[in-house]
VOGU-3710 file (C-alpha; in Angstrom, 3 decimals, decimal comma):
1> mpvpetvkel> 152,206/55,142/202,148  152,235/55,470/198,626  153,365/58,773/196,993  154,059/59,132/193,328  158,217/60,222/192,712  156,993/63,633/190,972  155,650/64,968/194,306  157,878/67,766/195,562  155,732/68,658/198,126  153,656/67,303/200,960
11> niavtnpsee> 150,434/68,974/203,285  150,053/67,347/206,306  146,396/68,464/208,142  145,000/67,199/211,671  141,456/66,487/211,250  139,061/67,965/214,155  142,220/68,217/216,740  141,265/68,769/220,379  141,787/71,713/221,868  145,090/70,576/223,874
21> htqlwvnset> 146,808/69,936/220,609  147,764/73,553/219,652  151,579/72,646/218,154  152,429/70,261/215,460  156,052/68,573/214,631  157,103/66,581/211,451  160,173/64,721/211,410  161,349/66,979/214,517  160,225/70,349/212,907  157,859/72,348/214,941
31> fegssakina> 154,668/74,250/213,247  151,927/76,247/215,614  148,313/74,987/214,585  147,312/71,603/213,240  148,636/71,608/209,585  152,231/71,844/208,218  153,561/72,278/204,664  156,845/70,181/203,995  159,543/69,456/200,907  159,663/66,106/199,919
41> stnmtemivk> 162,162/63,871/198,314  162,333/60,385/197,092  165,151/60,281/200,055  162,507/60,357/202,687  161,500/57,466/203,635  159,368/57,658/206,628  157,801/60,372/208,519  156,944/60,914/212,025  154,452/63,350/213,113  153,582/64,180/216,651
51> lakgsanqqe> 151,181/66,167/218,154  151,115/67,965/221,913  150,382/70,721/224,053  154,058/71,757/224,585  156,604/68,907/224,894  154,053/66,447/227,134  152,696/64,273/226,513  152,765/64,131/222,733  151,265/61,551/220,564  153,383/60,322/217,707
61> ykftidwkkt> 152,231/58,946/214,807  154,502/56,667/212,056  154,183/56,853/208,436  156,742/54,880/205,622  156,621/56,682/202,333  155,854/54,587/199,262  157,717/56,219/196,200  155,996/55,183/193,329  157,283/55,865/190,015  155,299/57,300/187,416
71> aavtfntnpk> 154,809/57,691/183,534  153,168/60,816/181,442  150,208/59,801/179,660  148,632/61,876/177,019  145,547/61,391/174,525  145,899/61,918/170,932  142,247/62,617/170,347  140,211/63,333/166,821  138,509/65,424/166,964  141,163/67,595/169,216
81> earvsvykad> 138,176/69,039/170,721  137,107/66,302/172,492  137,426/66,328/176,540  139,097/63,885/177,658  138,890/62,283/181,808  140,720/60,072/183,481  139,957/57,523/186,919  141,474/56,195/190,021  140,128/53,220/191,044  138,324/54,916/193,602
91> nslvfpdeng> 136,414/56,740/190,701  138,300/60,022/191,534  139,520/62,353/188,867  142,836/62,775/187,885  143,660/66,725/186,014  146,436/66,827/183,475  149,302/69,147/183,810  150,578/71,994/182,439  151,447/70,173/179,513  148,362/68,005/179,419
101> ayillvndty> 150,013/64,986/180,483  148,353/62,772/183,260  151,361/61,674/185,485  149,653/58,330/186,463  151,180/55,517/188,874  153,367/52,776/187,117  151,337/49,487/187,273  147,676/50,682/188,673  144,776/50,326/186,405  142,859/53,616/185,334
111> tytvtmngyi> 139,815/54,463/183,299  138,912/56,822/180,990  136,516/58,644/178,873  136,544/60,621/175,308  133,327/62,542/174,552  132,392/65,318/172,712  128,561/66,238/171,677  128,079/65,060/168,618  129,943/61,913/168,327  129,575/58,604/169,855
121> gksgtltpte> 132,117/58,418/173,163  134,294/56,056/174,371  135,791/54,493/177,193  138,759/52,335/178,139  141,303/51,070/181,026  145,008/51,442/180,730  147,791/50,295/183,234  150,808/52,385/182,290  154,028/51,108/182,744  155,996/53,650/181,180
131> aqtvevqldk> 155,189/57,152/179,062  152,674/56,576/176,210  150,169/58,689/174,242  146,605/57,222/173,955  145,402/57,351/170,453  141,473/57,418/170,050  139,028/58,219/167,361  135,385/59,030/167,619  133,116/58,732/164,992  130,239/60,993/164,179
141> apegsykdle> 127,128/60,422/166,213  123,821/60,391/163,825  122,472/63,292/163,417  119,046/63,635/165,252  116,277/65,242/164,093  114,302/67,032/166,897  112,124/69,989/166,488  113,148/72,553/168,362  109,507/73,469/170,675  108,645/76,818/171,678
151> adypgfrlgs> 109,238/76,760/175,422  107,596/78,861/177,777  109,239/78,276/180,925  111,671/75,486/180,002  112,956/74,323/183,518  113,578/75,121/187,205  113,958/78,832/186,619  113,269/80,887/183,751  116,506/81,881/181,743  119,786/81,037/181,869
161> dnlsvtdvkt> 120,603/83,597/184,263  117,620/81,238/186,769  116,345/84,760/187,848  112,983/84,013/186,798  112,028/87,315/185,334  108,685/87,205/183,070  107,847/90,469/180,969  103,825/88,947/180,643  101,133/90,301/182,742  100,262/87,868/185,228
171> pilkdslevk> 97,510/87,767/187,586  97,560/90,549/189,930  94,063/90,932/191,769  92,706/88,324/193,812  88,939/88,852/192,766  90,156/88,761/189,029  91,230/84,567/189,431  89,549/81,781/188,215  90,808/78,262/187,737  90,994/77,640/184,265
181> wehqtgdyvk> 91,399/73,854/184,971  92,621/71,481/187,830  93,923/67,467/187,471  95,746/64,974/189,903  98,598/63,631/188,415  99,783/60,753/191,215  98,996/60,221/194,652  98,008/62,545/197,338  101,176/63,324/199,853  102,882/59,929/198,143
191> ptagctpiiv> 106,194/59,915/196,097  103,995/59,898/193,059  102,460/63,345/194,001  104,392/64,582/190,704  106,622/67,274/189,978  106,522/71,442/189,559  105,266/71,835/185,744  107,435/73,044/182,731  105,275/74,617/179,785  106,734/73,678/176,780
201> dgmtyvssgn> 104,855/73,513/173,049  101,340/74,629/173,967  101,495/71,950/176,647  102,672/71,263/180,533  105,426/68,004/181,095  104,481/66,726/184,798  107,182/63,023/186,037  104,545/61,250/188,372  106,351/57,620/189,367  107,615/55,584/186,277
211> kiyaysaetg> 105,951/58,146/183,523  106,072/61,589/181,944  102,996/63,325/181,006  102,163/66,130/178,671  98,785/68,120/179,260  97,225/70,699/177,194  98,063/74,170/178,472  94,688/75,005/177,378  92,237/72,918/178,663  94,734/70,524/181,569
221> elvksgdlag> 93,525/67,567/179,014  96,025/64,806/178,976  97,598/64,903/175,592  100,032/62,044/175,698  102,578/60,121/178,243  105,599/58,310/177,813  107,411/55,867/180,058  110,603/56,169/182,104  113,823/54,024/182,602  113,264/54,637/186,230
231> atgfnlvppt> 111,041/56,459/189,106  111,100/60,211/190,186  110,368/59,457/193,581  109,039/62,771/195,431  110,375/64,441/192,421  110,060/68,518/193,472  112,308/69,391/190,810  110,955/69,230/187,267  111,658/68,391/183,904  114,917/70,369/181,644
241> yadgllfmti> 113,837/71,006/178,035  116,405/71,915/175,776  116,994/71,833/171,856  114,027/69,513/171,237  114,880/66,962/174,426  114,429/66,366/177,794  116,261/65,682/180,763  114,372/63,954/183,853  115,984/63,154/186,951  114,976/59,430/188,362
251> sidrqnaiqc> 116,485/56,438/190,207  117,159/53,009/188,950  117,315/50,371/191,151  118,089/52,876/193,838  120,928/54,370/191,892  120,805/58,090/190,359  120,505/58,307/186,859  119,449/60,929/184,211  117,029/60,147/181,074  117,201/61,863/177,954
261> lnaetleslw> 113,815/61,593/175,672  112,977/63,068/172,495  110,338/65,988/174,093  107,984/65,532/170,780  107,440/61,948/170,956  108,425/61,327/174,584  110,330/57,975/173,357  113,646/57,824/175,472  117,318/58,462/173,589  119,609/57,756/176,333
271> vyvdssgnla> 119,958/57,180/179,891  122,871/58,093/182,312  123,480/56,216/185,448  125,722/57,219/188,329  127,838/54,859/190,116  127,041/56,695/193,363  124,820/56,614/195,977  121,426/54,958/196,455  119,271/57,947/196,706  116,888/59,761/194,115
281> hnspiryedg> 118,164/63,174/194,101  116,451/66,545/193,268  119,069/68,969/192,089  118,265/70,909/188,837  119,755/70,496/185,613  121,922/73,123/183,875  122,055/72,908/179,899  124,350/74,988/177,689  125,677/74,160/174,324  124,930/70,357/174,604
291> yiyvgfysst> 126,330/69,392/177,634  124,464/69,408/181,154  125,683/69,679/184,391  123,934/68,193/187,591  125,037/66,888/191,304  123,898/64,118/193,038  122,693/62,967/196,205  123,743/60,604/197,893  125,025/59,518/202,190  128,334/58,613/200,460
301> garfvclsta> 130,069/58,896/197,235  127,934/61,445/195,400  129,646/63,063/192,519  128,520/66,030/190,188  128,549/64,955/186,245  128,775/66,961/183,086  126,943/64,654/180,088  126,862/64,965/176,683  123,419/65,428/175,063  123,624/63,721/171,940
311> dedpsspder> 122,247/60,166/170,926  125,046/58,534/170,527  123,272/54,971/169,191  119,740/55,924/167,973  118,810/52,362/167,827  118,807/51,893/171,805  116,311/53,787/173,650  118,068/53,043/177,172  121,862/53,053/175,691  124,486/53,886/178,793
321> kiptwanael> 125,571/57,501/178,556  129,463/58,186/179,148  129,913/61,023/181,320  132,447/63,692/179,887  133,561/64,077/183,314  132,209/62,908/187,216  133,793/64,688/189,742  133,382/62,282/193,601  134,976/64,776/195,847  132,694/67,775/195,860
331> gafkwngaws> 130,243/66,385/198,657  126,175/65,503/197,816  123,990/67,868/195,951  120,141/68,435/197,233  117,994/71,318/195,095  121,614/72,715/194,338  121,393/73,872/190,735  124,435/75,114/188,570  125,136/78,356/186,453  128,386/78,372/184,143
341> nenyvfvssf> 129,790/80,477/181,503  132,137/79,688/178,820  135,048/78,336/180,973  133,393/77,511/184,439  130,605/76,094/185,863  129,433/77,088/189,707  127,789/75,575/192,534  127,083/74,841/195,926  127,051/72,036/197,887  124,192/70,637/200,186
351> ggnfycldkh> 127,879/69,719/202,257  128,259/73,641/202,715  131,278/74,230/200,207  130,822/76,357/197,131  132,802/75,970/194,231  134,007/76,972/190,516  134,610/74,285/188,333  136,995/73,910/185,030  134,172/73,272/182,838  135,801/70,972/180,592
361> tgavvqkvpg> 137,529/68,748/182,791  135,659/69,100/186,348  138,672/70,308/188,083  137,884/72,433/191,314  139,375/76,156/190,516  137,933/77,395/193,351  136,626/76,446/196,983  134,449/78,528/199,673  134,416/76,107/202,581  131,827/76,666/205,288
371> igqsnsdvvy> 128,682/78,292/204,185  126,513/76,690/205,866  123,954/73,858/204,038  122,812/75,101/200,863  119,865/74,275/198,852  120,186/76,806/196,450  119,986/77,469/192,319  123,013/79,976/191,817  122,289/82,628/189,757  123,604/85,337/188,021
381> ynnrlyftag> 122,954/89,299/187,805  124,896/92,454/186,923  128,254/90,303/186,997  127,678/89,210/190,539  126,406/85,424/191,650  123,681/84,888/194,052  122,762/81,728/196,261  121,823/80,774/199,574  123,090/78,629/202,189  123,013/78,398/205,823
391> grlysynlte> 120,361/80,830/206,021  122,039/83,241/204,505  122,294/85,238/201,176  125,710/85,145/199,610  127,247/87,017/196,571  130,142/87,073/194,988  131,649/89,619/191,808  133,107/87,839/189,149  136,650/88,360/187,885  137,452/89,517/184,251
401> dgkldlenai> 138,687/85,988/183,305  135,116/84,657/184,733  136,226/82,959/187,991  135,063/84,594/191,764  136,796/87,606/193,021  138,008/86,299/196,072  139,369/89,254/197,121  136,729/91,507/197,269  134,222/89,584/199,141  130,736/91,106/200,019
411> epfqigancs> 129,669/90,420/203,164  126,566/87,632/203,330  122,923/88,737/204,225  121,716/87,352/207,192  118,135/85,836/205,612  117,312/83,871/208,845  117,881/80,177/210,546  116,633/78,396/207,540  116,190/79,024/203,797  116,215/77,010/200,368
421> stpaiynnrf> 115,029/79,590/198,291  116,999/80,066/195,040  116,933/84,199/195,137  114,898/85,947/192,639  116,564/89,217/191,824  115,119/92,304/189,775  116,128/96,236/189,621  118,741/95,839/192,489  115,785/94,200/194,703  116,205/90,453/195,596
431> yvgsnagqlf> 113,208/88,272/197,202  113,875/85,123/199,394  112,073/82,809/201,581  112,885/83,006/204,782  112,212/80,772/208,351  113,156/81,815/211,786  113,616/78,277/212,813  110,222/76,550/213,166  110,094/75,170/209,631  106,461/74,271/210,089
441> gvegnailvg> 105,153/76,983/212,217  103,661/80,103/211,721  106,138/82,162/213,836  109,134/84,186/211,898  108,171/82,863/208,344  108,259/85,488/205,969  109,437/86,692/202,425  112,261/89,559/202,877  112,670/92,043/200,201  115,945/93,726/199,758
451> nidpetgams> 117,858/96,076/198,358  121,311/95,889/196,104  123,683/98,351/196,228  124,702/98,221/192,166  128,354/99,362/192,923  128,881/97,705/196,015  126,818/94,921/195,691  125,763/95,535/199,985  122,609/94,089/200,261  120,114/95,159/203,029
461> layavpvsgy> 116,590/94,699/204,060  114,013/96,861/202,551  110,678/95,418/204,321  109,369/91,576/204,794  105,936/90,000/204,647  104,931/87,581/207,174  103,483/84,681/205,723  101,632/81,460/207,260  104,361/79,195/206,506  107,739/78,933/205,979
471> cqtsglistg> 108,367/79,533/202,152  111,141/76,790/200,722  109,987/77,929/197,137  111,412/80,218/194,674  110,133/83,467/193,658  108,294/84,259/189,828  108,989/87,806/188,837  106,616/89,424/186,487  107,575/93,000/184,906  104,284/93,157/182,430
481> yeketgyvyv> 103,100/96,194/184,700  106,354/97,998/185,348  105,969/100,517/182,263  102,584/101,368/183,465  102,697/101,339/187,443  106,234/100,870/187,990  105,607/98,267/190,179  106,586/94,339/189,281  104,885/91,681/190,915  106,257/88,290/192,528
491> yfaenspqgn> 104,580/84,877/193,496  105,710/82,566/196,085  104,405/79,183/197,055  103,974/78,918/200,700  105,147/75,247/202,298  102,149/75,361/204,795  98,976/73,002/205,633  97,155/75,280/202,789  99,973/75,691/200,285  98,906/79,400/199,780
501> iimikdkagl> 100,356/81,493/197,021  101,554/84,630/198,017  102,068/87,892/195,666  104,512/90,817/196,741  104,149/93,916/195,026  107,441/96,015/194,792  108,984/98,568/193,278  112,404/100,279/194,253  112,139/102,283/197,184  109,560/100,528/199,102
511> taaepesglf> 110,320/99,885/202,985  106,922/98,795/203,663  104,819/96,428/202,044  101,897/97,338/199,821  98,375/96,236/200,792  97,718/93,963/197,952  101,134/92,108/199,157  100,424/88,984/201,241  97,934/85,986/200,746  96,892/85,691/197,070
521> ytpahpqycl> 95,309/82,911/196,437  94,150/79,460/198,677  93,758/76,148/196,408  90,631/74,428/196,799  93,075/70,867/197,785  95,424/72,256/199,978  98,479/70,692/201,073  102,051/71,081/201,490  103,662/72,990/198,435  107,680/72,813/197,941
531> asvvcdsngn> 107,098/73,107/194,093  107,675/77,151/192,729  104,944/79,303/190,411  105,793/78,896/186,862  103,713/81,112/183,986  103,525/80,706/180,428  103,633/83,276/177,315  99,996/84,319/178,151  100,639/84,837/181,674  98,477/82,269/183,045
541> lyfkndsawq> 99,727/80,471/186,224  100,789/76,979/186,808  101,686/75,089/190,138  100,935/72,049/192,173  101,308/71,033/195,942  101,637/67,393/198,069  97,920/66,754/197,230  99,390/65,205/193,221  97,261/68,378/192,153  98,062/70,627/189,334
551> wcitfadvyv> 96,734/73,939/188,922  96,646/76,749/186,391  94,971/79,997/187,264  93,992/82,983/185,035  92,669/86,134/184,424  88,686/86,342/184,598  87,230/87,921/181,922  84,508/89,086/184,701  84,602/89,204/188,266  83,305/91,005/190,774
561> esveatggna> 84,932/94,558/191,615  83,009/95,787/195,210  79,705/94,336/197,492  77,863/96,473/199,995  75,255/95,232/202,351  73,901/97,912/204,448  71,124/97,242/207,521  71,193/95,161/210,608  75,372/95,425/211,059  75,549/93,241/207,776
571> mvdggsfaag> 79,211/91,902/206,598  80,427/89,769/204,044  82,042/87,596/204,556  83,545/88,530/207,778  84,531/91,862/206,169  86,180/91,430/203,072  84,728/89,557/200,029  85,904/85,930/199,896  87,365/84,483/196,399  84,896/82,065/195,367
581> eshvitvdpg> 81,485/81,252/194,393  79,514/80,827/197,705  79,907/83,536/200,315  77,861/84,375/203,297  76,519/87,931/204,888  75,396/87,982/208,448  73,025/90,329/210,169  72,053/91,143/213,317  69,573/88,681/215,060  66,190/90,195/213,795
591> tesidfring> 67,166/91,843/210,863  63,988/91,902/208,280  65,525/93,025/205,345  68,745/94,325/203,851  69,796/96,765/200,709  72,345/94,838/198,640  74,602/96,237/196,005  77,093/94,541/193,527  79,652/96,036/190,975  81,081/94,270/188,231
601> segcevlidg> 84,088/94,495/186,072  84,145/96,637/183,176  81,420/95,962/180,410  79,582/93,084/182,133  76,127/92,714/183,207  74,619/92,523/186,587  71,618/89,904/187,180  70,239/89,514/190,665  67,744/86,218/190,997  67,675/86,604/186,899
611> isgnqktvri> 66,345/90,347/187,238  69,146/92,632/186,108  70,150/95,228/188,031  73,080/95,295/190,618  71,117/96,228/194,026  68,347/94,517/195,463  66,239/95,152/198,504  66,482/91,079/200,146  63,790/89,662/202,811  65,275/87,900/205,660
621> vngaaefevr> 62,312/85,289/206,500  62,899/83,238/209,687  66,715/84,932/210,121  67,910/83,720/206,369  67,615/84,594/202,777  69,487/83,357/199,763  70,279/84,854/196,468  72,141/84,319/193,396  74,066/87,075/191,427  75,274/86,274/187,763
631> lqkgesvkny> 78,209/88,857/186,476  77,943/88,364/182,175  79,773/89,840/179,401  79,379/88,204/176,104  80,241/83,895/176,559  81,465/84,661/179,762  79,387/84,067/182,774  80,015/83,933/186,587  77,697/83,001/189,407  77,708/83,948/193,017
641> yfqvtespvl> 75,862/82,636/195,507  74,726/84,283/198,718  73,411/83,371/202,059  71,744/85,721/204,768  72,412/84,583/208,211  71,975/86,074/211,695  75,003/86,128/213,674  76,881/84,855/215,056  78,980/82,405/212,935  81,555/80,395/212,537
651> kelrvadsdn> 84,193/81,276/210,093  86,214/78,062/209,922  85,385/74,580/210,865  87,023/70,923/209,919  87,659/67,796/211,510  91,046/66,270/211,061  92,601/62,351/210,855  95,570/64,037/213,686  96,332/66,641/216,048  99,662/67,135/214,089
661> kniagnlams> 99,410/70,025/212,059  101,992/69,025/209,821  100,532/65,874/208,818  96,758/66,035/209,585  94,207/65,603/206,638  90,599/66,648/206,427  88,158/64,566/206,844  85,366/64,277/204,465  82,762/66,923/206,035  78,820/66,521/204,686
671> pafnpavtey> 77,915/68,851/203,578  80,940/70,909/202,820  81,296/74,183/205,234  79,442/76,996/205,341  78,745/79,230/208,389  75,148/79,413/207,199  74,551/75,581/207,560  74,873/74,146/211,172  74,626/70,820/210,614  77,307/68,264/209,336
681> tvgcsesaar> 78,480/64,844/209,411  81,868/63,230/209,140  82,922/60,069/208,323  85,975/58,506/210,408  87,447/55,116/209,288  86,277/51,918/211,117  89,289/51,544/213,224  89,380/55,536/214,401  89,265/55,478/218,032  89,431/59,454/217,671
691> aylpapvamn> 88,659/62,551/215,624  90,532/66,215/216,410  88,858/69,295/215,541  91,344/72,259/215,276  89,548/75,565/217,132  86,701/76,355/215,015  86,893/80,272/214,407  84,119/83,115/214,665  83,408/84,958/212,208  83,583/87,805/214,169
701> ssdivtvtav> 86,911/87,517/216,590  85,109/89,019/219,799  82,231/86,210/219,522  82,740/83,329/221,854  83,075/79,793/220,697  82,693/76,861/223,059  82,993/73,032/222,376  80,561/70,515/223,940  79,974/66,741/224,162  76,502/66,064/223,230
711> sgvkdvedgg> 77,194/62,304/223,232  79,325/59,272/222,497  82,620/60,979/223,276  84,598/59,072/225,921  85,192/60,255/229,292  83,092/63,274/228,989  79,804/63,627/230,174  76,775/64,455/227,923  76,411/68,535/227,518  80,218/68,522/229,084
721> vltssahwsg> 82,547/71,412/227,585  85,835/69,905/225,675  89,573/71,943/226,328  91,335/72,184/223,731  94,934/71,908/223,815  98,370/74,008/222,230  99,799/71,210/220,499  103,583/72,094/219,353  103,179/72,173/215,447  101,076/75,437/215,745
731> wnvytvpfae> 97,844/74,810/216,388  94,819/74,632/219,180  92,944/71,514/218,631  90,184/69,630/220,134  90,466/65,531/220,708  87,156/63,845/220,167  87,561/60,146/221,449  84,686/57,485/220,889  83,240/55,936/223,732  83,784/52,436/224,405
741> ganiakinin> 81,637/50,674/221,975  80,143/53,649/220,687  80,413/53,913/216,383  78,745/57,343/216,823  79,476/60,431/218,883  78,099/63,649/218,651  79,706/67,462/219,391  77,939/70,510/219,495  80,148/74,021/218,582  78,416/76,976/220,157
751> vttadgtask> 79,431/80,424/219,260  78,168/83,492/220,768  78,246/87,535/221,241  80,857/89,101/223,251  77,484/90,748/225,019  76,127/87,259/225,224  72,812/88,740/223,314  73,080/86,160/220,523  74,042/82,567/219,939  74,147/79,846/217,152
761> dyrvvlykgd> 74,946/76,133/217,211  76,711/73,701/215,005  76,024/70,393/215,550  78,801/67,505/214,126  78,352/63,688/214,233  81,391/61,820/214,121  80,751/57,725/212,751  83,046/55,047/212,104  83,097/53,241/208,662  79,062/52,686/207,420
771> slpiittdeg> 77,797/52,797/210,709  75,795/56,021/210,082  72,260/55,943/207,912  72,932/58,489/205,212  70,611/60,050/203,095  71,665/61,094/199,975  70,183/63,384/197,020  71,338/64,422/193,384  69,957/67,355/191,098  66,742/65,347/190,148
781> visdrtddsa> 65,475/65,131/193,814  62,185/66,412/192,999  60,338/65,567/190,085  57,209/65,661/188,249  55,452/68,595/190,264  52,421/69,622/189,949  50,633/72,506/191,962  49,833/70,215/195,087  52,264/67,195/194,147  55,604/66,106/193,821
791> nlnlsvnkdg> 57,825/62,997/193,811  60,734/63,209/195,766  63,656/61,109/194,676  66,541/59,900/197,255  69,111/56,920/198,138  70,015/55,333/201,338  73,056/53,645/202,676  70,914/51,098/205,123  67,232/50,060/205,238  65,272/51,647/207,473
801> tlyyviqsse> 62,019/54,322/207,555  62,004/57,595/206,572  60,287/60,064/208,522  58,773/63,250/206,613  57,449/66,751/207,743  56,578/69,269/204,693  55,672/73,034/206,108  56,135/76,540/204,274  59,691/77,588/204,446  58,986/80,203/206,354
811> eaapseeail> 58,397/78,304/209,421  60,364/77,632/211,907  62,499/74,124/211,518  60,539/71,608/213,446  62,669/69,358/215,550  63,743/65,621/215,671  61,350/64,625/217,596  58,414/66,513/215,828  59,434/64,714/212,569  59,483/60,999/214,159
821> aselkaevka> 55,745/61,566/215,655  54,519/62,612/211,956  52,375/60,185/210,220  54,291/60,778/207,317  56,678/58,174/206,495  57,944/55,244/203,983  60,369/52,112/204,062  63,040/52,705/201,995  65,641/50,521/200,422  69,583/51,124/200,376
831> gavntipltg> 71,437/50,078/197,275  68,334/51,681/194,610  66,342/55,395/194,458  63,313/55,394/196,412  60,326/57,492/195,026  58,353/59,208/197,917  55,194/60,676/196,684  54,676/64,196/198,494  50,642/65,299/198,209  48,912/67,995/199,467
841> lkkgaqtvym> 51,714/70,787/198,482  50,714/74,873/198,310  51,962/77,446/196,088  55,262/79,061/197,464  58,605/77,937/199,110  57,734/74,597/201,113  60,244/72,440/202,966  60,870/68,792/203,403  62,401/68,108/206,717  63,668/64,035/206,979
851> vlkelmarlh> 65,026/61,503/209,404  66,282/58,721/208,934  65,474/55,671/211,196  67,682/52,534/210,724  66,441/49,171/211,608  68,695/49,538/214,430  67,363/52,834/215,697  70,015/55,021/214,542  69,482/58,605/213,409  71,205/60,889/210,712
861> wcgrqqskql> 70,733/64,535/210,075  72,208/66,479/207,315  71,878/69,716/205,358  69,308/71,704/203,540  68,840/71,012/199,709  66,816/73,145/197,000  64,810/72,232/194,000  62,898/75,396/192,116  60,275/76,270/194,926  60,719/73,048/197,270
871> ycrai> 63,483/72,114/199,820  64,591/69,054/201,237  66,079/68,391/204,778  67,506/65,751/206,452  67,552/66,179/210,269
//
C-alpha cells in the first residue's frame, strides 16, 4: 500500500461491514464500530486490521506500508490569476497544500493544466524527482467578437438564482389561449425528438440529432441551423446562452462532450470531450464570469468539470478545450444543475450527495452524504439553497463566507416517493411536482404548494393540486398580475400520455387550490413530457413533448367568454365549454329547437351563420343541427363550429396500438373523433394481430357504455359483448383481435342513458394495411352546381362500384342495404379523381349517401362532408 511520507495520520474504514462485525482492531488497538483514525510514521511498515464480534472468530487483514518519497511542486504562472489543476494517473485531482504547493510522489507521472479565461490554456506532464517550480506562460487568446444578444430565456432555468421567475404577463385564461404556431423538430418518440427551447434574439433555439436550429419566435419558421460535432441524444436539457455564446451538451463517439458555438452564426468555436463514461448526459450548464460548470453521467468514472469559455484558437472550429479542473470523485450527474457564488459551486449528485466545491480548484469543501437520488438544479432564495432529492425538498442556510451552514440544519420537507422538479420559489412559497411511487399512473401525482418560514426556513404544505401524470418538470412563475390581483401563476408540464400543461393560481395565505388551478392546456399532439414550460418577454409560452412537436401559445385577441344553450336539457361540451374550434351540444331525444347565446370578449362582433348577433333559435331536424359562430375584432377573427345532437353521446373514443398506456400510440381514426359523428374507420399495420380500445367515455358519466363485436373479431360471436380489463399502467382497455384470416374487424359502441330511454351506436371498422376501400374528398368535392345538377368529385384507393342515393337532408339516413339497391351507381378507378354527375337536384339542403363496393366485395363507410347546400356521406 503506497503512502506518501508526509502523511501523519491514517483513516481506516470498513465498507458495508456485516452485522456481527461490531469492533475493529488496528495493530492491537481496539476501536468501536467500523472506522478508526491512527497516527502514522515512517517507522510503521505494516498494519494488521481485524474485524470481529468480541475475541472469537477474528478476521485478519495485513497491509504492507510502502512509504513513498515526495516532492513539493509549485507553479509560477503568468498571469498570476491562472488556475492550475494537477491529476494523478487515475484522473483524480491533487490539491495544493496551505502554501500552494502540490505534494507529489517522486517518480510518479502526473498531468497538469493551466487555464484562464481569455488566454490559451496549456497542459503537460511532469515526473518529479525533487522539489521544483514549473514555469507556465499563457498567451492571450485572440479577441472574440460575439454579438451579445437579448435573451428572454437563456437556459434550463431563468435567472442566475435558477428560480425561473418572470414579471411579464402570461396567458391565464383557458378560453383566451390560441396556438401561435407549432412545428415538429425531429422524430416522434425518438432520441431526435428535440430539446426544451430557449428564447434568444427573438428566436427559439432547439437541438435535434446533430443539428442546432433557430426558429422565429414570431412565426415558428426556420431562420437558420448549424452542425454539431456530435449527437444530442434524447436531450431534455436545452442549450445555455451567455455573452454571445451557446453551450451544447452532446455525445461524440459515445463520450460526453460540450460544444461552444457563436450564437449569432451557429458556427462552432470549440469542443470539450470528457474522458469519463460513454453515456450522453443531461445536466444543465451553469455559466458565470467566463466559466461554465457541468457534471456528466456515466456508469463509471463520471466527472464534474469547469471550463473557460474563451475561443483559444479561432482558426480551428473543433479545437479540443482543456478543462480548468475536472473532479472525478463526486459520482454521476443526471439532471443536476449547479449554483455558484463568488468562491464556491454547489451541486447535488445522482448518487445522493450534496457538494460545496472550491470554485477555483474543484476541491470538495463540504459534503452532505445520504440525501437520496437527486435530479434537481440547486436554486438560491433568501440566502438559502434549495434542491430536491430522495423524494424530499432540502434547504441549507449559507454562512457569511458563502459556505453551507451545517450546524443550523433545516428539516427536509417530504414531497413523496419521487421528485425530479427543481423547486420554483417566490414570496416564501415553493412549487414542486410530486409522485407517490407509481411513475406513470394517475394515483398520487400532484403539484405541491408549500410555505417557507422566512426566519427559520421551516417548510410546510399549503395544499396539493392533483394531476393526471407525474410532473417531473420544473415550474415557471409569472408575477405579472401580482400588483393588480395579488396572484402569481405557475406553469408545469405533465409527464402523462397527454402531456398536459398545468397552471397554478396562487398567493400567500391560500390553503386550498383556486378553481382555476389545474389543467390549463392539452396539446394537439399528445405525448409524454419531461420538458419544462418557458416564456418570452411578451408572455408567450413555449414547450415541447416526446412527439417532437414544439408549440408557442399566446393570448387570443378574441375569444368566448360565455356560452348558454337552453331547451331540451341542452348541454355544451358535457357542461364545460372546451377549448378549440369544434363543439357539441347534446339535447334530449325529440327536442325540436334550442335557444343559443354566446358572449365574446370585449370589443368583438359576434356573427352566427353570418348574421350579426349573439343569440339564435336553432332548429333541430332528425335529431341534428349545425351552425357556425364567428368572432371578429379588426383583423382578428376566430371561428367556432357547433353541432347539435341527441344524447346520449360519447365524449372520448380512440383506438391504440398497445394495451400499455405508457407506450400506446393512437391509431389514425377517420374522421377524427367527434361526438356527433357515429361512424369511423381505423387503419392498423399490415401485420397487426389486434387493436386496443381504451374504454370509451360517455359525455354524461351516468350513461352506460357497451362494446360488442359486429364481425371479424376472433373468438367472439357476431353480436357478442366484449369485456375490458384493467391494465397495470392505469387504464381499462378492450382487446380487439382480428379473426383468423380476416383483415377487417367491426365493433359497435353503444351508449345508453341510465334510465334506458335513449341510446346511440358508434360503429368502428378496423382494417389492416390497405385492405379497406376508402373514399377521399377535398374542398372541391362539389363543383359546377346549378339549380338541379352538380358534379361530385372524389378519389378512391381501389377500383370498384360506387352506389349512391340523393335525398333531402331532413330525411333519415338510408341503410347500407338500401344504397346498394339503388339504381344510381358509377364505376370508379383508384389513382385518379372520379367525377360523378348528379342530376335531379332540388333546392334546399340535400345529402348524398355513398357505398364503395370493391371488386372483392368489401365495403367501406365514413363520415358526412358538407359543401354549400349539398352534403355527401359515404356509408
